[in-house]
CHARMM internal coordinates of N, CA and C (Angstrom, degrees):
IC EDIT
DIST 1 N 1 CA 1.4640
DIST 1 CA 1 C 1.5341
ANGL 1 N 1 CA 1 C 111.03
DIST 1 C 2 N 1.3361
ANGL 1 CA 1 C 2 N 115.39
DIHE 1 N 1 CA 1 C 2 N -44.66
DIST 2 N 2 CA 1.4586
ANGL 1 C 2 N 2 CA 119.10
DIHE 1 CA 1 C 2 N 2 CA 179.99
DIST 2 CA 2 C 1.5185
ANGL 2 N 2 CA 2 C 111.56
DIHE 1 C 2 N 2 CA 2 C -63.71
DIST 2 C 3 N 1.3388
ANGL 2 CA 2 C 3 N 115.39
DIHE 2 N 2 CA 2 C 3 N -39.75
DIST 3 N 3 CA 1.4661
ANGL 2 C 3 N 3 CA 119.60
DIHE 2 CA 2 C 3 N 3 CA -179.94
DIST 3 CA 3 C 1.5227
ANGL 3 N 3 CA 3 C 111.46
DIHE 2 C 3 N 3 CA 3 C -59.90
DIST 3 C 4 N 1.3145
ANGL 3 CA 3 C 4 N 116.63
DIHE 3 N 3 CA 3 C 4 N -39.82
DIST 4 N 4 CA 1.4640
ANGL 3 C 4 N 4 CA 120.27
DIHE 3 CA 3 C 4 N 4 CA 179.48
DIST 4 CA 4 C 1.5253
ANGL 4 N 4 CA 4 C 110.30
DIHE 3 C 4 N 4 CA 4 C -62.41
DIST 4 C 5 N 1.3286
ANGL 4 CA 4 C 5 N 117.18
DIHE 4 N 4 CA 4 C 5 N -43.26
DIST 5 N 5 CA 1.4699
ANGL 4 C 5 N 5 CA 120.47
DIHE 4 CA 4 C 5 N 5 CA 179.56
DIST 5 CA 5 C 1.5193
ANGL 5 N 5 CA 5 C 110.79
DIHE 4 C 5 N 5 CA 5 C -62.40
DIST 5 C 6 N 1.3280
ANGL 5 CA 5 C 6 N 116.35
DIHE 5 N 5 CA 5 C 6 N -42.76
DIST 6 N 6 CA 1.4730
ANGL 5 C 6 N 6 CA 120.09
DIHE 5 CA 5 C 6 N 6 CA -179.16
DIST 6 CA 6 C 1.5212
ANGL 6 N 6 CA 6 C 110.10
DIHE 5 C 6 N 6 CA 6 C -64.52
DIST 6 C 7 N 1.3395
ANGL 6 CA 6 C 7 N 116.46
DIHE 6 N 6 CA 6 C 7 N -44.95
DIST 7 N 7 CA 1.4665
ANGL 6 C 7 N 7 CA 119.54
DIHE 6 CA 6 C 7 N 7 CA 178.87
DIST 7 CA 7 C 1.5242
ANGL 7 N 7 CA 7 C 111.02
DIHE 6 C 7 N 7 CA 7 C -61.68
DIST 7 C 8 N 1.3361
ANGL 7 CA 7 C 8 N 116.94
DIHE 7 N 7 CA 7 C 8 N -39.83
DIST 8 N 8 CA 1.4607
ANGL 7 C 8 N 8 CA 121.63
DIHE 7 CA 7 C 8 N 8 CA 179.06
DIST 8 CA 8 C 1.5299
ANGL 8 N 8 CA 8 C 109.98
DIHE 7 C 8 N 8 CA 8 C -62.58
DIST 8 C 9 N 1.3185
ANGL 8 CA 8 C 9 N 116.62
DIHE 8 N 8 CA 8 C 9 N -46.01
DIST 9 N 9 CA 1.4699
ANGL 8 C 9 N 9 CA 119.95
DIHE 8 CA 8 C 9 N 9 CA -179.31
DIST 9 CA 9 C 1.5290
ANGL 9 N 9 CA 9 C 111.55
DIHE 8 C 9 N 9 CA 9 C -64.65
DIST 9 C 10 N 1.3286
ANGL 9 CA 9 C 10 N 116.25
DIHE 9 N 9 CA 9 C 10 N -39.98
DIST 10 N 10 CA 1.4631
ANGL 9 C 10 N 10 CA 119.19
DIHE 9 CA 9 C 10 N 10 CA 178.06
DIST 10 CA 10 C 1.5263
ANGL 10 N 10 CA 10 C 110.61
DIHE 9 C 10 N 10 CA 10 C -63.17
DIST 10 C 11 N 1.3218
ANGL 10 CA 10 C 11 N 116.40
DIHE 10 N 10 CA 10 C 11 N -40.51
DIST 11 N 11 CA 1.4652
ANGL 10 C 11 N 11 CA 120.58
DIHE 10 CA 10 C 11 N 11 CA 179.58
DIST 11 CA 11 C 1.5292
ANGL 11 N 11 CA 11 C 110.51
DIHE 10 C 11 N 11 CA 11 C -64.18
DIST 11 C 12 N 1.3329
ANGL 11 CA 11 C 12 N 116.82
DIHE 11 N 11 CA 11 C 12 N -42.91
DIST 12 N 12 CA 1.4642
ANGL 11 C 12 N 12 CA 120.77
DIHE 11 CA 11 C 12 N 12 CA 179.24
DIST 12 CA 12 C 1.5294
ANGL 12 N 12 CA 12 C 110.66
DIHE 11 C 12 N 12 CA 12 C -63.03
DIST 12 C 13 N 1.3382
ANGL 12 CA 12 C 13 N 116.42
DIHE 12 N 12 CA 12 C 13 N -42.12
DIST 13 N 13 CA 1.4641
ANGL 12 C 13 N 13 CA 119.86
DIHE 12 CA 12 C 13 N 13 CA 179.77
DIST 13 CA 13 C 1.5255
ANGL 13 N 13 CA 13 C 110.62
DIHE 12 C 13 N 13 CA 13 C -62.81
DIST 13 C 14 N 1.3215
ANGL 13 CA 13 C 14 N 115.79
DIHE 13 N 13 CA 13 C 14 N -39.93
DIST 14 N 14 CA 1.4675
ANGL 13 C 14 N 14 CA 120.65
DIHE 13 CA 13 C 14 N 14 CA 179.52
DIST 14 CA 14 C 1.5288
ANGL 14 N 14 CA 14 C 110.17
DIHE 13 C 14 N 14 CA 14 C -63.34
DIST 14 C 15 N 1.3243
ANGL 14 CA 14 C 15 N 116.54
DIHE 14 N 14 CA 14 C 15 N -44.29
DIST 15 N 15 CA 1.4665
ANGL 14 C 15 N 15 CA 120.02
DIHE 14 CA 14 C 15 N 15 CA 179.16
DIST 15 CA 15 C 1.5218
ANGL 15 N 15 CA 15 C 111.01
DIHE 14 C 15 N 15 CA 15 C -63.16
DIST 15 C 16 N 1.3212
ANGL 15 CA 15 C 16 N 116.60
DIHE 15 N 15 CA 15 C 16 N -43.94
DIST 16 N 16 CA 1.4698
ANGL 15 C 16 N 16 CA 120.18
DIHE 15 CA 15 C 16 N 16 CA 179.70
DIST 16 CA 16 C 1.5230
ANGL 16 N 16 CA 16 C 110.98
DIHE 15 C 16 N 16 CA 16 C -59.62
DIST 16 C 17 N 1.3300
ANGL 16 CA 16 C 17 N 116.32
DIHE 16 N 16 CA 16 C 17 N -43.31
DIST 17 N 17 CA 1.4612
ANGL 16 C 17 N 17 CA 120.47
DIHE 16 CA 16 C 17 N 17 CA -179.44
DIST 17 CA 17 C 1.5268
ANGL 17 N 17 CA 17 C 110.09
DIHE 16 C 17 N 17 CA 17 C -61.66
DIST 17 C 18 N 1.3344
ANGL 17 CA 17 C 18 N 116.48
DIHE 17 N 17 CA 17 C 18 N -43.58
DIST 18 N 18 CA 1.4667
ANGL 17 C 18 N 18 CA 119.86
DIHE 17 CA 17 C 18 N 18 CA -179.97
DIST 18 CA 18 C 1.5220
ANGL 18 N 18 CA 18 C 111.24
DIHE 17 C 18 N 18 CA 18 C -62.68
DIST 18 C 19 N 1.3263
ANGL 18 CA 18 C 19 N 116.38
DIHE 18 N 18 CA 18 C 19 N -43.11
DIST 19 N 19 CA 1.4654
ANGL 18 C 19 N 19 CA 120.17
DIHE 18 CA 18 C 19 N 19 CA -179.71
DIST 19 CA 19 C 1.5256
ANGL 19 N 19 CA 19 C 110.26
DIHE 18 C 19 N 19 CA 19 C -63.14
DIST 19 C 20 N 1.3290
ANGL 19 CA 19 C 20 N 116.30
DIHE 19 N 19 CA 19 C 20 N -43.41
DIST 20 N 20 CA 1.4628
ANGL 19 C 20 N 20 CA 119.53
DIHE 19 CA 19 C 20 N 20 CA -179.59
DIST 20 CA 20 C 1.5132
ANGL 20 N 20 CA 20 C 112.01
DIHE 19 C 20 N 20 CA 20 C -64.55
DIST 20 C 21 N 1.3240
ANGL 20 CA 20 C 21 N 117.27
DIHE 20 N 20 CA 20 C 21 N -39.03
DIST 21 N 21 CA 1.4603
ANGL 20 C 21 N 21 CA 120.06
DIHE 20 CA 20 C 21 N 21 CA 178.67
DIST 21 CA 21 C 1.5274
ANGL 21 N 21 CA 21 C 110.58
DIHE 20 C 21 N 21 CA 21 C -64.55
DIST 21 C 22 N 1.3110
ANGL 21 CA 21 C 22 N 116.92
DIHE 21 N 21 CA 21 C 22 N -41.22
DIST 22 N 22 CA 1.4675
ANGL 21 C 22 N 22 CA 120.16
DIHE 21 CA 21 C 22 N 22 CA 178.06
DIST 22 CA 22 C 1.5197
ANGL 22 N 22 CA 22 C 110.13
DIHE 21 C 22 N 22 CA 22 C -62.64
DIST 22 C 23 N 1.3306
ANGL 22 CA 22 C 23 N 116.20
DIHE 22 N 22 CA 22 C 23 N -43.05
DIST 23 N 23 CA 1.4644
ANGL 22 C 23 N 23 CA 120.62
DIHE 22 CA 22 C 23 N 23 CA -179.01
DIST 23 CA 23 C 1.5256
ANGL 23 N 23 CA 23 C 110.04
DIHE 22 C 23 N 23 CA 23 C -62.91
DIST 23 C 24 N 1.3329
ANGL 23 CA 23 C 24 N 117.10
DIHE 23 N 23 CA 23 C 24 N -42.25
DIST 24 N 24 CA 1.4630
ANGL 23 C 24 N 24 CA 120.59
DIHE 23 CA 23 C 24 N 24 CA 179.49
DIST 24 CA 24 C 1.5193
ANGL 24 N 24 CA 24 C 110.84
DIHE 23 C 24 N 24 CA 24 C -64.13
DIST 24 C 25 N 1.3330
ANGL 24 CA 24 C 25 N 116.69
DIHE 24 N 24 CA 24 C 25 N -42.84
DIST 25 N 25 CA 1.4629
ANGL 24 C 25 N 25 CA 119.75
DIHE 24 CA 24 C 25 N 25 CA 179.28
DIST 25 CA 25 C 1.5192
ANGL 25 N 25 CA 25 C 110.19
DIHE 24 C 25 N 25 CA 25 C -60.19
DIST 25 C 26 N 1.3425
ANGL 25 CA 25 C 26 N 115.91
DIHE 25 N 25 CA 25 C 26 N -43.56
DIST 26 N 26 CA 1.4607
ANGL 25 C 26 N 26 CA 119.76
DIHE 25 CA 25 C 26 N 26 CA -179.60
DIST 26 CA 26 C 1.5235
ANGL 26 N 26 CA 26 C 110.44
DIHE 25 C 26 N 26 CA 26 C -62.66
DIST 26 C 27 N 1.3376
ANGL 26 CA 26 C 27 N 116.47
DIHE 26 N 26 CA 26 C 27 N -42.03
DIST 27 N 27 CA 1.4582
ANGL 26 C 27 N 27 CA 120.58
DIHE 26 CA 26 C 27 N 27 CA -177.99
DIST 27 CA 27 C 1.5249
ANGL 27 N 27 CA 27 C 110.59
DIHE 26 C 27 N 27 CA 27 C -63.64
DIST 27 C 28 N 1.3383
ANGL 27 CA 27 C 28 N 117.49
DIHE 27 N 27 CA 27 C 28 N -39.67
DIST 28 N 28 CA 1.4594
ANGL 27 C 28 N 28 CA 120.81
DIHE 27 CA 27 C 28 N 28 CA 179.52
DIST 28 CA 28 C 1.5214
ANGL 28 N 28 CA 28 C 110.21
DIHE 27 C 28 N 28 CA 28 C -62.18
DIST 28 C 29 N 1.3254
ANGL 28 CA 28 C 29 N 116.82
DIHE 28 N 28 CA 28 C 29 N -44.33
DIST 29 N 29 CA 1.4643
ANGL 28 C 29 N 29 CA 120.55
DIHE 28 CA 28 C 29 N 29 CA -178.58
DIST 29 CA 29 C 1.5228
ANGL 29 N 29 CA 29 C 110.54
DIHE 28 C 29 N 29 CA 29 C -62.90
DIST 29 C 30 N 1.3326
ANGL 29 CA 29 C 30 N 117.53
DIHE 29 N 29 CA 29 C 30 N -45.80
DIST 30 N 30 CA 1.4531
ANGL 29 C 30 N 30 CA 120.18
DIHE 29 CA 29 C 30 N 30 CA -176.65
DIST 30 CA 30 C 1.5255
ANGL 30 N 30 CA 30 C 110.60
DIHE 29 C 30 N 30 CA 30 C -69.02
DIST 30 C 31 N 1.3343
ANGL 30 CA 30 C 31 N 117.61
DIHE 30 N 30 CA 30 C 31 N -35.46
DIST 31 N 31 CA 1.4604
ANGL 30 C 31 N 31 CA 118.92
DIHE 30 CA 30 C 31 N 31 CA -179.89
DIST 31 CA 31 C 1.5254
ANGL 31 N 31 CA 31 C 110.00
DIHE 30 C 31 N 31 CA 31 C -67.68
DIST 31 C 32 N 1.3310
ANGL 31 CA 31 C 32 N 117.20
DIHE 31 N 31 CA 31 C 32 N -34.23
DIST 32 N 32 CA 1.4580
ANGL 31 C 32 N 32 CA 119.85
DIHE 31 CA 31 C 32 N 32 CA 176.82
DIST 32 CA 32 C 1.5228
ANGL 32 N 32 CA 32 C 109.70
DIHE 31 C 32 N 32 CA 32 C -64.34
DIST 32 C 33 N 1.3212
ANGL 32 CA 32 C 33 N 115.41
DIHE 32 N 32 CA 32 C 33 N -39.85
DIST 33 N 33 CA 1.4590
ANGL 32 C 33 N 33 CA 120.28
DIHE 32 CA 32 C 33 N 33 CA -177.56
DIST 33 CA 33 C 1.5292
ANGL 33 N 33 CA 33 C 110.69
DIHE 32 C 33 N 33 CA 33 C -64.75
DIST 33 C 34 N 1.3378
ANGL 33 CA 33 C 34 N 116.18
DIHE 33 N 33 CA 33 C 34 N -40.81
DIST 34 N 34 CA 1.4594
ANGL 33 C 34 N 34 CA 120.43
DIHE 33 CA 33 C 34 N 34 CA -174.59
DIST 34 CA 34 C 1.5198
ANGL 34 N 34 CA 34 C 112.86
DIHE 33 C 34 N 34 CA 34 C -93.02
DIST 34 C 35 N 1.3220
ANGL 34 CA 34 C 35 N 116.91
DIHE 34 N 34 CA 34 C 35 N 1.95
DIST 35 N 35 CA 1.4533
ANGL 34 C 35 N 35 CA 119.56
DIHE 34 CA 34 C 35 N 35 CA 173.73
DIST 35 CA 35 C 1.5130
ANGL 35 N 35 CA 35 C 114.71
DIHE 34 C 35 N 35 CA 35 C 79.96
DIST 35 C 36 N 1.3153
ANGL 35 CA 35 C 36 N 119.15
DIHE 35 N 35 CA 35 C 36 N 20.34
DIST 36 N 36 CA 1.4629
ANGL 35 C 36 N 36 CA 119.67
DIHE 35 CA 35 C 36 N 36 CA 177.21
DIST 36 CA 36 C 1.5264
ANGL 36 N 36 CA 36 C 110.91
DIHE 35 C 36 N 36 CA 36 C -74.87
DIST 36 C 37 N 1.3192
ANGL 36 CA 36 C 37 N 114.82
DIHE 36 N 36 CA 36 C 37 N -9.43
DIST 37 N 37 CA 1.4605
ANGL 36 C 37 N 37 CA 120.91
DIHE 36 CA 36 C 37 N 37 CA -178.42
DIST 37 CA 37 C 1.5331
ANGL 37 N 37 CA 37 C 110.96
DIHE 36 C 37 N 37 CA 37 C -67.68
DIST 37 C 38 N 1.3249
ANGL 37 CA 37 C 38 N 117.55
DIHE 37 N 37 CA 37 C 38 N -29.44
DIST 38 N 38 CA 1.4544
ANGL 37 C 38 N 38 CA 121.00
DIHE 37 CA 37 C 38 N 38 CA -177.41
DIST 38 CA 38 C 1.5121
ANGL 38 N 38 CA 38 C 110.34
DIHE 37 C 38 N 38 CA 38 C 103.82
DIST 38 C 39 N 1.3105
ANGL 38 CA 38 C 39 N 116.22
DIHE 38 N 38 CA 38 C 39 N -59.19
DIST 39 N 39 CA 1.4643
ANGL 38 C 39 N 39 CA 121.60
DIHE 38 CA 38 C 39 N 39 CA -179.22
DIST 39 CA 39 C 1.5257
ANGL 39 N 39 CA 39 C 110.61
DIHE 38 C 39 N 39 CA 39 C -60.22
DIST 39 C 40 N 1.3255
ANGL 39 CA 39 C 40 N 116.53
DIHE 39 N 39 CA 39 C 40 N -50.13
DIST 40 N 40 CA 1.4579
ANGL 39 C 40 N 40 CA 120.54
DIHE 39 CA 39 C 40 N 40 CA -176.70
DIST 40 CA 40 C 1.5203
ANGL 40 N 40 CA 40 C 111.91
DIHE 39 C 40 N 40 CA 40 C -68.20
DIST 40 C 41 N 1.3101
ANGL 40 CA 40 C 41 N 116.74
DIHE 40 N 40 CA 40 C 41 N -30.41
DIST 41 N 41 CA 1.4564
ANGL 40 C 41 N 41 CA 119.35
DIHE 40 CA 40 C 41 N 41 CA -178.50
DIST 41 CA 41 C 1.5294
ANGL 41 N 41 CA 41 C 109.43
DIHE 40 C 41 N 41 CA 41 C -62.77
DIST 41 C 42 N 1.3296
ANGL 41 CA 41 C 42 N 117.62
DIHE 41 N 41 CA 41 C 42 N -44.74
DIST 42 N 42 CA 1.4636
ANGL 41 C 42 N 42 CA 119.54
DIHE 41 CA 41 C 42 N 42 CA -179.66
DIST 42 CA 42 C 1.5221
ANGL 42 N 42 CA 42 C 110.64
DIHE 41 C 42 N 42 CA 42 C -64.31
DIST 42 C 43 N 1.3261
ANGL 42 CA 42 C 43 N 117.34
DIHE 42 N 42 CA 42 C 43 N -36.43
DIST 43 N 43 CA 1.4580
ANGL 42 C 43 N 43 CA 120.21
DIHE 42 CA 42 C 43 N 43 CA 178.34
DIST 43 CA 43 C 1.5249
ANGL 43 N 43 CA 43 C 110.79
DIHE 42 C 43 N 43 CA 43 C -59.72
DIST 43 C 44 N 1.3313
ANGL 43 CA 43 C 44 N 117.07
DIHE 43 N 43 CA 43 C 44 N -46.83
DIST 44 N 44 CA 1.4629
ANGL 43 C 44 N 44 CA 119.53
DIHE 43 CA 43 C 44 N 44 CA -176.67
DIST 44 CA 44 C 1.5215
ANGL 44 N 44 CA 44 C 110.22
DIHE 43 C 44 N 44 CA 44 C -68.57
DIST 44 C 45 N 1.3270
ANGL 44 CA 44 C 45 N 117.84
DIHE 44 N 44 CA 44 C 45 N -36.44
DIST 45 N 45 CA 1.4668
ANGL 44 C 45 N 45 CA 119.93
DIHE 44 CA 44 C 45 N 45 CA 179.00
DIST 45 CA 45 C 1.5215
ANGL 45 N 45 CA 45 C 109.93
DIHE 44 C 45 N 45 CA 45 C -65.36
DIST 45 C 46 N 1.3194
ANGL 45 CA 45 C 46 N 117.65
DIHE 45 N 45 CA 45 C 46 N -42.22
DIST 46 N 46 CA 1.4646
ANGL 45 C 46 N 46 CA 120.75
DIHE 45 CA 45 C 46 N 46 CA 179.06
DIST 46 CA 46 C 1.5222
ANGL 46 N 46 CA 46 C 110.45
DIHE 45 C 46 N 46 CA 46 C -63.62
DIST 46 C 47 N 1.3303
ANGL 46 CA 46 C 47 N 117.58
DIHE 46 N 46 CA 46 C 47 N -40.12
DIST 47 N 47 CA 1.4577
ANGL 46 C 47 N 47 CA 120.23
DIHE 46 CA 46 C 47 N 47 CA 179.03
DIST 47 CA 47 C 1.5215
ANGL 47 N 47 CA 47 C 110.39
DIHE 46 C 47 N 47 CA 47 C -63.33
DIST 47 C 48 N 1.3399
ANGL 47 CA 47 C 48 N 116.93
DIHE 47 N 47 CA 47 C 48 N -41.57
DIST 48 N 48 CA 1.4621
ANGL 47 C 48 N 48 CA 120.41
DIHE 47 CA 47 C 48 N 48 CA 179.79
DIST 48 CA 48 C 1.5237
ANGL 48 N 48 CA 48 C 110.31
DIHE 47 C 48 N 48 CA 48 C -64.08
DIST 48 C 49 N 1.3276
ANGL 48 CA 48 C 49 N 118.13
DIHE 48 N 48 CA 48 C 49 N -41.15
DIST 49 N 49 CA 1.4558
ANGL 48 C 49 N 49 CA 121.43
DIHE 48 CA 48 C 49 N 49 CA 179.76
DIST 49 CA 49 C 1.5261
ANGL 49 N 49 CA 49 C 111.47
DIHE 48 C 49 N 49 CA 49 C -63.07
DIST 49 C 50 N 1.3274
ANGL 49 CA 49 C 50 N 116.48
DIHE 49 N 49 CA 49 C 50 N -40.19
DIST 50 N 50 CA 1.4688
ANGL 49 C 50 N 50 CA 120.24
DIHE 49 CA 49 C 50 N 50 CA 178.67
DIST 50 CA 50 C 1.5284
ANGL 50 N 50 CA 50 C 109.63
DIHE 49 C 50 N 50 CA 50 C -63.24
DIST 50 C 51 N 1.3346
ANGL 50 CA 50 C 51 N 116.95
DIHE 50 N 50 CA 50 C 51 N -41.71
DIST 51 N 51 CA 1.4611
ANGL 50 C 51 N 51 CA 120.19
DIHE 50 CA 50 C 51 N 51 CA 179.58
DIST 51 CA 51 C 1.5231
ANGL 51 N 51 CA 51 C 110.63
DIHE 50 C 51 N 51 CA 51 C -65.38
DIST 51 C 52 N 1.3282
ANGL 51 CA 51 C 52 N 117.89
DIHE 51 N 51 CA 51 C 52 N -38.46
DIST 52 N 52 CA 1.4617
ANGL 51 C 52 N 52 CA 121.13
DIHE 51 CA 51 C 52 N 52 CA 179.62
DIST 52 CA 52 C 1.5298
ANGL 52 N 52 CA 52 C 111.11
DIHE 51 C 52 N 52 CA 52 C -63.69
DIST 52 C 53 N 1.3240
ANGL 52 CA 52 C 53 N 117.05
DIHE 52 N 52 CA 52 C 53 N -40.45
DIST 53 N 53 CA 1.4674
ANGL 52 C 53 N 53 CA 120.85
DIHE 52 CA 52 C 53 N 53 CA -178.92
DIST 53 CA 53 C 1.5192
ANGL 53 N 53 CA 53 C 110.96
DIHE 52 C 53 N 53 CA 53 C -66.20
DIST 53 C 54 N 1.3232
ANGL 53 CA 53 C 54 N 117.26
DIHE 53 N 53 CA 53 C 54 N -36.06
DIST 54 N 54 CA 1.4668
ANGL 53 C 54 N 54 CA 120.45
DIHE 53 CA 53 C 54 N 54 CA -179.05
DIST 54 CA 54 C 1.5055
ANGL 54 N 54 CA 54 C 108.82
DIHE 53 C 54 N 54 CA 54 C -75.43
END
COOR INIT
IC SEED 1 N 1 CA 1 C
IC BUILD
């Protein structure tokens, strides 16, 4: 009986870890898209400024 509980808890922990990793990966991709990274934000601002000057 105890073994079943331990196996169940280990399985749940494994699933939680997988879900969290997927969520983190998704967040990284979206932050890159929206420029929360910092580096990309300056790139998009510079591109907009060049377009405004032209």
